[in-house]
C-alpha positions in Angstrom: 91.5 84.8 101.7 91.4 88.3 103.1 91.0 91.2 100.7 93.8 93.8 100.7 91.6 96.1 98.7 87.8 96.0 98.7 86.0 98.5 96.4 82.2 98.4 96.6 79.9 100.4 94.4 82.2 103.4 94.1 81.2 106.3 91.9 83.2 109.5 91.3 81.8 112.6 89.5 83.6 115.7 88.4 82.2 119.1 87.5 79.2 121.2 88.6 75.7 119.9 88.7 74.2 119.8 85.2 77.6 119.6 83.5 79.2 116.8 85.5 81.3 113.9 84.2 81.1 110.4 85.6 84.7 109.1 85.9 83.6 106.0 87.8 80.1 104.5 88.1 79.3 102.0 90.8 82.6 100.1 90.3 83.2 97.1 92.4 86.4 94.9 92.6 88.7 93.3 95.2 92.3 92.4 95.4 93.5 89.6 97.7 96.5 90.0 100.0 99.6 89.3 98.0 97.8 89.3 94.7 99.0 91.1 91.5 96.1 92.6 89.7 96.3 94.7 86.5 93.8 97.2 85.2 93.5 98.0 81.5 91.1 100.3 79.6 90.8 103.1 77.2 92.1 106.6 78.0 89.8 108.4 80.3 88.2 105.2 81.7 89.0 106.3 85.3 92.0 104.0 86.1 94.1 106.8 87.6 91.0 108.2 89.4 90.5 104.8 91.0 94.1 104.5 92.2 93.9 108.0 93.7 90.8 106.9 95.6 92.4 103.8 96.9 95.5 105.8 97.9 93.3 108.1 99.9 94.2 111.2 97.8 90.6 111.7 96.9 87.2 110.6 98.2 84.5 108.7 96.3 81.1 110.4 95.7 79.4 107.1 96.6 80.4 103.7 97.7 83.1 102.3 100.0 86.8 101.5 99.8 88.6 99.5 102.4 92.4 99.0 102.3 94.1 96.6 104.6 97.5 98.0 105.3 99.4 101.1 104.2 99.1 102.0 100.5 101.8 103.7 98.4 101.4 105.2 94.9 104.0 105.1 92.1 103.5 107.2 89.0 104.9 107.1 85.5 107.4 109.7 86.6 109.5 108.7 89.6 108.8 112.1 91.3 112.0 112.1 93.3 113.4 115.2 95.0 116.1 116.3 92.5 118.3 117.9 95.1 118.5 114.8 97.2 120.6 111.7 96.5 118.9 108.3 96.0 119.6 107.3 99.6 118.3 110.6 100.9 115.1 110.3 98.9 114.6 106.9 100.6 115.7 108.2 104.0 113.1 110.9 103.9 110.3 108.4 103.8 111.8 106.7 106.9 112.2 110.1 108.7 108.5 110.8 108.2 107.8 107.6 109.9 110.1 108.7 112.8 112.5 105.8 112.4 115.7 106.4 114.3 118.8 107.6 112.5 120.7 104.3 113.1 117.8 102.2 111.9 117.4 104.5 108.9 120.9 104.0 107.7 120.6 100.2 107.9 117.1 100.2 106.2 118.3 102.5 103.4 121.1 100.0 102.6 118.7 97.1 102.7 116.2 98.8 100.3 118.9 99.8 97.9 120.0 96.2 97.8 116.4 95.1 97.4 116.0 97.1 94.2 119.6 96.3 93.1 121.1 99.7 93.4 124.0 98.9 95.7 126.7 101.6 95.2 124.3 104.2 93.7 123.0 105.7 96.9 125.1 108.8 96.6 123.8 109.6 93.1 121.2 112.4 92.5 118.2 111.6 90.2 119.8 113.4 87.1 122.7 111.0 87.4 120.5 107.9 87.2 118.8 106.4 84.2 115.0 106.4 84.0 114.9 102.7 85.1 117.1 103.4 88.1 115.0 106.4 89.1 111.9 104.1 89.1 113.8 101.6 91.3 114.5 104.4 93.8 110.9 105.4 93.8 110.0 101.7 94.4 112.5 101.6 97.3 111.0 104.8 98.7 107.5 103.2 98.6 108.7 100.1 100.4 110.3 102.4 103.0 106.8 103.5 103.9 106.1 99.9 105.1 103.5 99.7 102.3 101.4 96.6 102.1 99.5 97.7 99.0 101.5 99.0 96.0 99.5 101.1 93.6 101.3 101.6 90.3 100.1 104.0 87.6 101.8 103.1 84.3 105.2 103.2 86.1 107.1 101.9 83.1 105.2 103.8 80.3 107.9 106.3 79.7 110.8 103.7 79.4 112.3 102.0 76.4 111.3 98.4 75.7 114.5 96.8 77.0 114.5 98.8 80.3 110.8 98.0 80.7 111.4 94.3 80.3 114.1 94.4 82.9 111.9 96.2 85.3 109.2 93.7 84.8 111.6 91.1 86.2 112.5 93.4 89.1 109.0 94.3 90.2 108.0 90.6 90.0 111.0 89.6 92.1 110.3 92.4 94.7 106.6 91.4 94.8 107.5 87.7 95.4 110.1 88.5 98.1 108.0 91.0 100.0 104.5 89.6 99.6 103.2 93.1 98.9 99.8 93.4 97.1 100.0 95.2 93.7 97.3 97.0 91.8 98.9 98.0 88.5 97.4 100.3 85.8 98.7 100.0 82.2 97.7 100.7 78.6 99.9 97.8 77.6 97.9 94.7 77.5 100.8 92.4 77.0 102.5 94.0 80.0 99.4 93.3 82.1 99.4 89.6 81.1 103.1 89.4 81.7 102.7 90.6 85.3 99.2 90.0 86.6 97.5 87.1 88.4 94.4 88.7 86.9 93.7 91.3 84.3 90.5 93.5 84.7 89.1 95.4 81.7 87.4 98.7 82.5 84.7 100.2 80.4 85.2 103.5 78.7 83.9 106.4 80.8 82.3 106.0 83.2 84.6 103.2 84.4 83.2 99.9 85.5 84.7 96.4 85.5 83.3 94.7 82.3 85.6 91.7 82.1 88.0 89.6 84.2 90.8 87.4 82.9 92.6 85.0 85.3 96.2 84.6 83.9 97.0 80.9 84.5 100.5 81.0 82.9 103.5 79.7 84.9 106.0 82.3 86.1 108.5 83.5 85.2 106.8 84.8 82.0 108.3 86.5 78.9 106.6 89.2 76.9 107.4 87.4 73.7 106.1 83.9 74.8 103.3 82.4 72.8 101.2 81.9 75.9 101.5 85.6 76.9 100.7 86.7 73.3 97.6 84.4 73.1 96.2 85.7 76.4 97.0 89.3 75.5 95.1 88.8 72.2 92.0 87.6 74.1 92.1 90.6 76.4 92.7 93.0 73.5 89.7 91.7 71.6 87.5 92.4 74.7 89.1 95.8 75.1 88.4 96.7 71.4 84.9 95.5 71.8 84.4 97.9 74.7 86.0 100.8 72.8 83.8 100.2 69.8 80.7 100.0 72.0 81.6 103.4 73.6 82.1 105.0 70.2 78.8 103.7 68.9 77.0 105.1 72.0 78.6 108.5 71.5 77.5 108.5 67.8 73.9 107.7 68.8 74.0 110.5 71.4 
């Protein structure tokens, strides 16, 4: 199967010589086309840095990244333009691609339907719930004709019920569109609920230290025994990595 994302030996360093910080150190991973891969790791392990590199917002200090198709990045905050309605936020992405006005109107309606926001196109962001705003952001990303969806803790600021509903929605959109997803989260159970694979990153500098294929039939539920058992296994490995990092710092 062809890789949608291929990361080979990538390092990223911040700060001046002599006082630099390794965010990523020779990290390698790949994501197949149409795959849903989740990244978990302690704070500061370089997960967000990695997404920024894949999105093309930054450049690696060493190594190579190849992305097949157009990437789009979704953040914890929806980052919508507050003065534009939901449909105008989506329309803007189409205008930047120079889609004709007639095609844009049709496509905006299709995308609002895809994220189940029919009838909400004329609402501004402050008139929408947090979950609705994230759906608009998802529709805007899809309007870019993205083939690789990069998601940086997109549901972290939402309440548990809304987050659970959006798990269903992103899984449905992923299934219907065939988009590739690279998803960063601190929530291990969320990663197991959504991912085909869960990758554990080391504490800074970030490297892939463990991989867990999630062979649980879909649809999955956060509260299911199978998800809980797999999440426990991933959590144990993550705790082991955090303890190792703490021991290394104490020795230093």
